Structures are given as structure tokens and as C-alpha cells.
N, C-alpha and C positions, 0 to 999 in steps of 0.2 A: 681373506680377512673373513673371520666370524660376525656373525652380528647378533647381538645379545637384546632379550626384552625381558623387562620388569613388567608383571600385568598384575594392575591393583584396581581394585575401585573406583580410588581415588589419588594415581599416583602422587598428587601433592603431600598426601598426609606423611609419607615416609621421602618426602625430599630430602632431608639432609643424607640421608641412608644412600638411597639412589645415587645423588651426586657425589661423592665421595667415591664410591664403586665405581663410578661413570670416569670417573678422573684419571683412575689407574687405570683402565681399560686399554688406552695405546700401547702401553708396555706388553700387553697378551695379544695385540693387532687382532683387537678387538674393535666393533662399533655399538655404542648402547642407546637403547629407544626403551620408553617405558610409556603405556598404554593403557586402557580399561579392555575386558575384553568384549563389551558390547560396542566397540569403537570399529569391531570388525565387521568389512562390509561382506554379509553372506553373497554374495554374486561374484564378484572380482578377488576376494579374500584378504584387500590389500588394509590396511589397518591406518585409522585416522588416531596419531597421538604425537608424540616429540620424541625428535632426536638429541641425543647429546654431543656438542660443538666441543672438542679439547682444548683448540685456538682462542675459543672464546670464556670455556669455561663457562657456559651455558644450554639450557632446553630451550630449544625452538619447533614449532607445531612443523610437524611432516607428514607427509603419505609413503607407507611403505609396504612392504609384504611381510608377512608375520617371520620374525627372525629364525635364527637356525638353534640357539638357547634360549629357554624358557624358562623363569623363575618365578612361581607365583607367589603372591603376598596377598592373595584376597582373603577377607575378611567376612564371611556373608553375616546377613542379619534377616530378618523377618518382613521383606516387603519385596514388591517386584521386582525391583532393578536386580537385587542380589539373585533372585531365584531364575531371571534371565540371564546371569552371568552363570554362575552355578552351570546350567546346561549348556552355555557355550563353552566353559572350561572341560566340560566331560565330554565335548565332541572333538575340542584340542588333543587333551591325554591320550584318545584312542588312535589317532595319527600314528601312524607308525613314521613318517617323515618328519616328527619332530622331538626335538628332545627337553627333557624337564627336567633339571636339576635334583627335584623332589615332587613328589607325588600326593604328598599329605597324608595326614592319618583318617581313621574312620575317626565315629562317636563318642565319646566315655563308655559309654555301655558295652560297644563291643570290643572296644581296647580292655576293659575291664576284664573282659573273660579270657582275651588273649593271657593278659598278665595272671589271673587267678590263676588258670591251668599251666602255668610255667614253673622254672623253678626259683622264681622270684613270688611265688606266692605269699610267704611268710611276712612279705614288706606291702602287702596289698590289702588299703582298706575294706571290710566286707560293704557290699554294695547291692542294695536292690532296685528293680526299678519300678517305681511311682504307679501303682495301677489305677487306686481308689482314695478314698479319704480313711476310709475303715481301716484298709490295710496300713493305710501309712500311718494311721492314730495308734494301731496296734501296735507297729513296730517303735513307735514312741513311748508305748505304754511301758516296751521290754527295757528299751534301751537308757528313757531318760532326757536324752538330750542327744538329737540327730540334726544333722546338717542336709538340706535339701538343694542340690545344683542340675542346672538346666543341662539333659545328657549334651546339647551339642552349645557351643559358646566358648567365652574368653573372657580373662580379665576380669573374672569374680562378678561378672553380671550375672542378676538374678537369685543368686545364692540368698538361702536363707538358713536361721539358725533356729530350731523348736523347741522348747526344753517346756517338762511338765512336772509341776511341784505340787505335792498333795492333790486338790483337785485344779488346780491353776494351770492352765496352759498359755505361753508365753511366747512371740517371736522378736526375734533381733535379724535386722537387716542393715546392710552400709549402702546409703546412696551418697554421691555428691560428696565423699567423705564424711557424712555424720553416721553417727550411728542411731539407728531407731528403734527403739523398743515399745512392745506393747503387748496386750494381756487380751485373749478372748474370754468374752463374759459367760461364753457356754460350751461344750462341747459343739453343740450344734452350727454356731458360728464359723467354727475352727474348721469344721468340715466343709462349711460353704466355701471359704478362704482356699484351703487345698484345692477344690473342683476347681475353683476361679480361674488360678494359677497354671493347671495341667491343663486346662481347655486352649491355654495361650503355649505352651510350651511341655513337651514330655522331659520330666524330672527323674532322678534320681535319688535314694535318699541311702546315707551314710551313717554310724553311731559319730557322735562328735567326738574328737580326740582333742585331750589337752595338752596342743603344740605351740605350748607359750613359754617364755623366757622369765625370768625372775620377778618381771614388773606385770606379769600377767599378759604383755602383747603377743598375739599369734606372729607367728615369724615360721618362715621355712628355708630349706636353701636351695638357689638358683643356680645351677651347673648348665653351662652352653654348652654343647657339641656341634660338631662341622667334620665333615668330609675333607682332607686336605687334598692336593693337586696328585696323590695317588690313588685317591678314592679309599684312604684309611680314617678311620675314627678319630679325631684328636678332641681334647678337651681347650676350649678357649679361655674358659675362667669358670668360676663359682663365685657367689657373694651370697648374702644375709639379706631378706626380705624383714623389716619388722611393720608390725601392723598398728593399731593404734590400741590402747589399755582397753584392754574387757570387751575388746573387738573379736572381728569373725575371720575378718581376712588381711592377708599380709601382700595382696596385688599391691602393685604402685598404681594401678590406675583409680585404686581404692584409698590414697595418698600413703603408702608405707616406704620407709624409710630404707636406705641401704647401706652396707656395712662391709670390709672386706672381711672375707672368711677366717682366713688367721687371725682376727681381733676376736671373733668367737671363738675359735680353737682354742685360743690362751685362756680362757674363761673355765674351761674344763678340768676336769679332775684330771691332772698329768698321767696317771697308771691307766687312764681309758682311751686316750685318743689314738693310740696308735690301731687299738681295735676298730675307733669310730674308721677313722680312714679306710683301713682297708674293707669295711662294709660298705664305703662308698664306691670305693674303686671298683668292691664286687658289681655294684648296681650299674654302675655306669658304664664296665665293658658287657656285662650281660645283658642289659636292657635294648639295646639298637640291636645285638645279630637276634635277639626274641621277636624284636616286631620286624623285620625286614624277612625273617624267615614267613612270615605269616602275609604279610603287606608291600608292596610296590617302593622300590628303594627311595630313601629318601636323602636330601644333602644337610639337613642340623636337625638336632633336638634340641628342646628346653625342659629339663627335667626337675619341677618341685620335691622337695625331700623335705616332709616334716620332720621333726623330732621331737619323741616325746621329753620328760622327766624323767626318766628312768633310761634315756641315750636310744631308744627302740628307736629304729628307721620307718619311715613311712612313704611309700611312692605316691601324690599328692596329686598330680597331674603330667602328662606329658604330651609337650607343645610341639607339631612340625612347623609352626611359622612363630616362633620366639621372637621376644623385645632382644635389644642389646643393650639396655639400659643399663642392667644391675653388674653387667661385667663391664663397660665403659667406663663406670663410677667406681668401682672397687679392683679393675684389673688395668686402670690405662694403655700396659707395655701389649695390651691383645688388641688396641684399636686397629694398628696396622692389619695383622692378620685377618680381623673381621671384614674390612673392606676390601681385603683381596682373595678369600676362599674364594665366594661365588664365579670369580673371573678363573681361578685357576682347576676348580671343581669342574666347570661348565668346557672348558676348552679342551680338559682331558676326555671327559664323553664326546665332545665333536670329533676327536680325533682316533678316539676307538669306532664310533660311528663310523667315519671316512674310513681306515683301515678295513672295517669289515666289510662293508660296500665294494671295496677295492678288491678283496678277496673272495668276495662271493662271485663278482663280475668276471674275474679272471677262471674261477672257477666252473662259471657259465661258459663262458667262452670258450675253454679247453674242450670241453664234452663236446661243443657242437661242430669241433674241427673235423 
């Protein structure tokens, strides 16, 4: 029997997902555990966490060795606990005796450079690192309207929109599902604001693209890809995320609504549907290949694709720890595969690892006879 561990800074946050996966684990001859990386004893390497008991359908406190198969669902913020956890995760991922079903992606700037130098470059939004306020305002002067987003982060946190009209610079941010607008009384104040946010995080700047629907609501296509039990990429589902009218974000954490992909597709000119579908298919086929040519293997990817009014497509974000809400709400039939996929892929990796170890031991033994 294999052991499978969900790793999260707060395992209770994704309680429903972890539980639904764990309910199906006996079918794969797997025991499930969940824990935070900071709860690993540095001396004994034993973990204080929770074990799932299928007979009782519940998690109970337990101490256990580090599981054979690990699923990293950690989301890191700027605080001491997260930084400590990140260091521990790097240590775990460097251990050759442990199997991770996915290794994560680098920050947005590194990922941008990878995609911008690939055959998907026509779908990549022009991006520059924010070095200082003067450079940022010069970029704004040329583009008239830009987006500032943190190099690291998810859920739309920290994103701001700057716009220059005549001599006025305004800023739009969305917080707690509210659209907040304000104007800077002078260039000097705008510079101070940019320098202030730069001291907290590294930022990127992009031209603002009109990726809105007819009601002027920002929207995008979220596509979830995962590897199956044979290690092949498969699409679990796709859906539309729509934000607030005249807003900036289409993230669910910012209050976006979801809609089935086919509903939106039916609103498109029928003559353009086939071409659009082929373009999306090309993106979802090529993107995982390009990423895994540069970075360690992944298990799942959430791809956010923006659609301009001329139906041109733009890769807005690629997330190696995607949520499942869009797919669960818009493609209900995908639910079972979402809960079994980590177990199927993890078991495949464990079997491969075991076969490779046995083959090595046999070869080593023959050499010493």
C-alpha cells in the first residue's frame, strides 16, 4: 500500500477537495494524509498531521513518516511562516526518495520569458519588469493604460490598473469585490505611490488589453489540464469567468461569475467558431510541452486565456496549483475525474519508481556476481 500526502500551509482550507480525493483512495490501495511542511520534525523526520480513516470518513490527528507520494498545494504569502515552509519544501523536493506529483512553476517574469521565446509568443502579452517609477510612468505615457501585477502571487491579489488621460493619472484596484478608483493630484504623488508598492513586492507592467464582453465586464477562459493515469495531458474542462462591469479582474476571488464555455461560444459569429476552437486547442496542446521542456514535470495546469473584441487570444496566466471551482460549476460531469486524477497519476509515478529501483538493484547485483 502506498501513502499519499497533501501538503498545505493550512490543510483545512481545501478540506472538501482533500476529503473527496481521500474517500476514493482505498480503491487505489492508497492511504491519505495531510499536513503542513512546518510540522515535519527536523530530527526524526516524522510528521504531525492528520490521517484519513475511510471506515469513518474523517480525518484524525496522527504522527507518521513522510508519505511516499506528495501533492504540493502550498500558497506562499509574505510572512515568516510561509518563508520557512518554502525552505522546507525546497528540501523535500531535492530528496530523491520522495515523489512529488507536481513541482510547481517559477514566477510570472520567468514564465513570461519562456513563453515569449517560444512558438506561442504571438499569444503572449508584452511584459516588462517594474524597475522604478520613472520607467513605469514612461511606459504608461506610451501605452496610456497599463496593468501592474506582482511577479509572484495568485487570485488577482495586488493587481492595479493605471490610466493617463491628458495630464491626469488614475488608478483602479479591486479589493473585497469592490472597485476602487482614485486620481493622483500630481506626477510626484504617482511616483511615490509606485515606489511604495515596489518596496513591498516585485511588479510587472503590461499594456491594458480590452478583454471585455459586450457589457464591458472583464472575462477570460479558464481551462484545467491534468495528467491521467498514463501520464498524458488531458483537459478536464473549461469555463468562462466574468468580472464586474468596468472592472479589472475576472478572478473568482474578486467576485467573478462562472458560465459554461459553450454558452459563450454560442454568442460568437458561427463563421469564426471553428477557427477559435482550433486556436484554443493549439494553445492547450503546445503550452504544457513548452513548459516541461524548461521546468520540472507538472501534474496540473490552469490556463487563463483572454479574448479581445477582435477574437484574438492572449495567455494571461498559467497556474500550477489551480482551483477547480470553474470546472466543477460549469462541467459537473468532470467532478469524479478531478477527485481521482491525483491518485491515478501518483500511483503511476510510484509504480514507475518501484520498477526503476528494482531494475537498478538487479543490474547492480549482476555486476557484483
